[in-house]
C-alpha positions as semicolon CSV with decimal commas, in nm:
position;residue;x (nm);y (nm);z (nm)
1;M;-3,093;-8,139;8,196
2;C;-3,122;-8,099;7,819
3;G;-3,333;-8,037;7,574
4;I;-3,441;-8,277;7,265
5;G;-3,669;-8,292;6,974
6;G;-3,708;-8,300;6,632
7;A;-3,881;-8,489;6,345
8;I;-3,773;-8,811;6,105
9;S;-4,010;-8,768;5,770
10;F;-4,053;-9,006;5,459
11;Q;-4,275;-8,761;5,371
12;G;-4,069;-8,464;5,309
13;P;-3,968;-8,230;5,554
14;V;-4,144;-8,127;5,822
15;F;-4,050;-7,811;5,901
16;T;-4,072;-7,601;5,578
17;S;-3,832;-7,348;5,735
18;R;-3,538;-7,304;6,024
19;E;-3,777;-7,009;6,174
20;S;-4,016;-7,320;6,193
21;L;-3,789;-7,547;6,361
22;V;-3,611;-7,293;6,602
23;A;-4,024;-7,233;6,735
24;F;-4,053;-7,610;6,806
25;G;-3,761;-7,570;6,993
26;E;-3,824;-7,268;7,190
27;P;-4,065;-7,435;7,474
28;M;-3,763;-7,587;7,610
29;K;-3,552;-7,339;7,622
30;Y;-3,508;-7,366;7,961
31;R;-3,370;-7,692;7,945
32;G;-3,060;-7,603;7,802
33;P;-2,901;-7,256;7,831
34;D;-2,563;-7,320;7,754
35;A;-2,595;-7,384;7,354
36;E;-2,805;-7,533;7,062
37;G;-2,749;-7,666;6,771
38;Y;-2,968;-7,806;6,491
39;H;-2,947;-8,039;6,180
40;E;-3,158;-8,045;5,892
41;Q;-3,066;-8,221;5,591
42;Q;-3,211;-8,545;5,365
43;H;-3,025;-8,844;5,414
44;G;-3,091;-9,103;5,150
45;D;-3,564;-9,128;5,207
46;A;-3,539;-8,973;5,497
47;W;-3,589;-8,567;5,631
48;V;-3,360;-8,557;5,957
49;Q;-3,449;-8,257;6,158
50;C;-3,358;-8,176;6,509
51;V;-3,285;-7,930;6,774
52;H;-3,082;-7,967;7,097
53;K;-3,089;-7,710;7,390
54;R;-2,768;-7,769;7,641
55;L;-2,721;-7,778;7,982
56;S;-2,380;-7,857;8,006
57;I;-2,233;-8,129;8,260
58;I;-1,975;-8,380;8,078
59;D;-1,688;-8,258;7,882
60;L;-1,784;-7,829;7,861
61;S;-1,650;-7,773;7,562
62;E;-1,782;-7,731;7,227
63;G;-1,697;-8,048;7,147
64;G;-1,953;-8,188;7,348
65;N;-2,250;-7,950;7,155
66;Q;-2,540;-8,150;6,969
67;P;-2,716;-8,257;6,762
68;M;-2,358;-8,476;6,741
69;W;-2,204;-8,700;6,477
70;S;-2,067;-9,063;6,529
71;P;-1,648;-9,046;6,442
72;S;-1,735;-9,264;6,185
73;G;-2,032;-9,031;6,012
74;H;-2,271;-9,318;6,049
75;S;-2,471;-9,239;6,346
76;L;-2,639;-8,907;6,412
77;I;-2,781;-8,811;6,827
78;V;-2,977;-8,617;7,052
79;F;-2,962;-8,679;7,383
80;N;-3,080;-8,555;7,705
81;G;-2,989;-8,665;8,002
82;E;-2,592;-8,798;8,210
83;I;-2,466;-9,145;8,160
84;Y;-2,299;-9,309;8,499
85;N;-2,060;-9,533;8,366
86;Y;-1,961;-9,393;8,074
87;R;-1,575;-9,361;8,184
88;E;-1,624;-9,756;8,158
89;L;-1,761;-9,829;7,870
90;R;-1,552;-9,558;7,690
91;Q;-1,264;-9,802;7,809
92;E;-1,389;-10,098;7,677
93;L;-1,465;-9,959;7,376
94;A;-1,186;-9,792;7,312
95;Q;-0,974;-10,173;7,411
96;Q;-1,173;-10,265;7,106
97;G;-0,984;-10,001;6,898
98;H;-1,237;-9,678;6,873
99;S;-1,119;-9,387;6,934
100;F;-1,279;-9,028;7,016
101;R;-1,332;-8,667;6,986
102;T;-1,429;-8,546;7,292
103;Q;-1,456;-8,635;7,619
104;S;-1,874;-8,688;7,645
105;D;-2,086;-8,922;7,755
106;T;-2,283;-8,858;7,440
107;E;-2,043;-8,976;7,179
108;T;-1,986;-9,284;7,398
109;L;-2,347;-9,320;7,323
110;L;-2,268;-9,331;6,940
111;V;-1,947;-9,543;6,951
112;G;-2,127;-9,822;7,169
113;Y;-2,424;-9,785;6,912
114;E;-2,234;-9,850;6,650
115;H;-1,993;-10,145;6,781
116;W;-2,294;-10,307;7,016
117;G;-2,566;-10,218;6,855
118;M;-2,883;-10,041;7,062
119;D;-3,042;-10,348;7,225
120;R;-2,732;-10,450;7,403
121;L;-2,536;-10,067;7,467
122;L;-2,884;-10,031;7,662
123;D;-2,835;-10,293;7,824
124;K;-2,476;-10,187;7,923
125;V;-2,539;-9,846;8,027
126;N;-2,634;-9,695;8,343
127;G;-2,829;-9,363;8,357
128;M;-3,096;-9,111;8,309
129;F;-3,173;-9,069;7,977
130;A;-3,378;-8,974;7,708
131;L;-3,224;-9,028;7,299
132;A;-3,289;-8,974;6,928
133;L;-3,045;-9,156;6,732
134;F;-3,078;-9,165;6,327
135;D;-2,887;-9,433;6,162
136;Q;-2,833;-9,330;5,797
137;R;-2,683;-9,677;5,686
138;T;-2,996;-9,864;5,767
139;Q;-3,227;-9,545;5,763
140;T;-3,327;-9,618;6,120
141;T;-3,415;-9,377;6,368
142;Y;-3,375;-9,469;6,756
143;L;-3,599;-9,325;7,060
144;A;-3,503;-9,463;7,405
145;R;-3,548;-9,406;7,767
146;D;-3,439;-9,482;8,080
147;P;-3,559;-9,759;8,306
148;F;-3,749;-9,560;8,522
149;G;-3,844;-9,282;8,271
150;K;-3,632;-9,009;8,467
151;K;-3,592;-8,800;8,156
152;P;-3,887;-8,742;7,956
153;L;-3,950;-8,778;7,611
154;Y;-4,305;-8,715;7,366
155;Y;-4,379;-8,828;7,034
156;Y;-4,626;-8,841;6,750
157;Q;-4,619;-9,060;6,446
158;A;-4,842;-9,055;6,149
159;G;-4,804;-9,220;5,854
160;G;-4,387;-9,198;5,746
161;K;-4,339;-8,896;5,981
162;L;-4,225;-8,932;6,350
163;I;-4,196;-8,616;6,555
164;F;-4,035;-8,633;6,918
165;S;-3,947;-8,346;7,169
166;S;-3,872;-8,311;7,561
167;D;-4,162;-8,111;7,626
168;I;-4,543;-8,147;7,499
169;R;-4,552;-7,793;7,447
170;S;-4,335;-7,799;7,131
171;F;-4,621;-7,988;6,909
172;Q;-4,866;-7,701;6,956
173;T;-4,647;-7,486;6,734
174;L;-4,687;-7,695;6,444
175;N;-5,026;-7,784;6,217
176;L;-5,163;-8,088;6,383
177;S;-5,463;-8,207;6,445
178;L;-5,452;-8,310;6,824
179;Q;-5,742;-8,369;7,037
180;L;-5,790;-8,335;7,415
181;D;-5,775;-8,658;7,618
182;T;-6,007;-8,601;7,882
183;H;-5,880;-8,926;8,046
184;S;-5,587;-8,799;8,042
185;L;-5,715;-8,447;8,152
186;G;-5,893;-8,566;8,468
187;Y;-5,590;-8,807;8,558
188;F;-5,392;-8,471;8,553
189;F;-5,569;-8,298;8,754
190;S;-5,677;-8,593;9,083
191;E;-5,304;-8,681;9,066
192;L;-5,091;-8,343;8,982
193;S;-4,895;-8,548;8,665
194;S;-4,951;-8,663;8,295
195;P;-5,079;-9,050;8,297
196;R;-4,777;-9,313;8,216
197;L;-4,776;-9,352;7,843
198;G;-5,045;-9,097;7,768
199;S;-5,053;-8,665;7,740
200;I;-5,344;-8,473;7,749
201;W;-5,314;-8,527;7,368
202;Q;-5,500;-8,818;7,192
203;E;-5,213;-8,809;6,926
204;I;-4,904;-8,741;7,128
205;K;-4,744;-9,059;7,348
206;K;-4,463;-9,054;7,562
207;V;-4,221;-9,373;7,533
208;P;-4,229;-9,587;7,789
209;E;-3,915;-9,671;8,050
210;G;-3,726;-9,903;7,995
211;H;-3,841;-9,959;7,605
212;F;-3,683;-9,806;7,254
213;F;-3,832;-9,772;6,938
214;T;-3,753;-9,808;6,609
215;F;-3,868;-9,627;6,298
216;S;-3,857;-9,649;5,923
217;K;-4,032;-9,720;5,660
218;Q;-4,176;-10,009;5,723
219;G;-4,330;-9,815;6,046
220;I;-4,275;-9,825;6,416
221;T;-4,180;-10,095;6,653
222;Q;-4,143;-10,076;7,036
223;H;-3,894;-10,310;7,221
224;R;-3,822;-10,339;7,585
225;Y;-3,482;-10,364;7,708
226;W;-3,493;-10,320;8,060
227;D;-3,741;-10,507;8,329
228;L;-3,704;-10,496;8,724
229;R;-3,589;-10,827;8,851
230;F;-3,505;-10,942;9,208
231;T;-3,183;-11,113;9,208
232;G;-3,057;-11,026;9,623
233;Q;-3,055;-11,272;9,868
234;A;-3,389;-11,394;9,956
235;N;-3,434;-11,372;10,373
236;P;-3,103;-11,146;10,457
237;S;-3,071;-11,117;10,816
238;R;-3,109;-10,744;10,960
239;E;-2,692;-10,675;10,956
240;E;-2,694;-10,856;10,635
241;A;-2,959;-10,582;10,470
242;I;-2,833;-10,278;10,635
243;D;-2,473;-10,312;10,474
244;T;-2,607;-10,426;10,139
245;T;-2,875;-10,096;10,148
246;D;-2,549;-9,908;10,277
247;Q;-2,279;-10,017;9,985
248;L;-2,537;-9,995;9,708
249;F;-2,669;-9,634;9,844
250;T;-2,293;-9,524;9,861
251;E;-2,228;-9,642;9,505
252;A;-2,551;-9,475;9,373
253;V;-2,460;-9,136;9,525
254;K;-2,089;-9,193;9,441
255;R;-2,184;-9,255;9,041
256;R;-2,407;-8,945;9,050
257;L;-2,136;-8,701;9,145
258;V;-1,940;-8,766;8,810
259;A;-1,908;-8,430;8,651
260;D;-1,734;-8,111;8,494
261;V;-1,890;-7,839;8,709
262;N;-1,946;-7,818;9,047
263;V;-2,191;-8,068;9,230
264;A;-2,461;-7,974;9,511
265;A;-2,733;-8,089;9,694
266;Q;-3,068;-8,032;9,835
267;L;-3,162;-8,203;10,133
268;S;-3,552;-8,183;10,222
269;G;-3,668;-8,160;10,536
270;G;-4,049;-8,270;10,431
């Protein structure tokens, strides 16, 4: 679990000082106790300001710290999550002639994006994640979330600026005019969770699961990259269903055990 946040603006910097960017990241410091990083710079017409709070799981070295630039220097990413099949993707990219500076799944995403594009990359990825990626060649920012929305990603968009964070409390550090969403607030007290796409603030939304956004001078666009599809046998026998479930469950657990730290499991008796 890491924390990501920041702003992309074509109307001047959103954060007027390093202190204001640090304050924006403060509410999510619990998400990443191992390292923190910042980026503040104008790239072409876009002001790019972002913060990352790291919990180290893959590649514990400083090379895995973020924000991270791609080896080409074209793309910048802040990423929260874990890519279970990053080793397979990394090998595929290496066979295409790409080289890597780190052992991190984060760099695999960067190189994969520049090789395949965002849509095809996300179609190949198996993992849980939320990410923000800025491509300085096209002045385009991508926000993306995993197929099941396991990692949170909130955003505020107005005119030529886009602000995002893993923690909704970050937005309260800015001088934004926010109105309570009474429907979402009622839903929260009823269900003990916020609505799928909204938040307690009318102006702050969630990136939908299985979607990515593109943001540029032309505005913001939403794209669906994943949808639930049933491709198995229509009427398997009991034995076939048991064998298939056992195989898929074992494979899913095995993928989630990939880590450069000790792994533990907590089993609920509830």
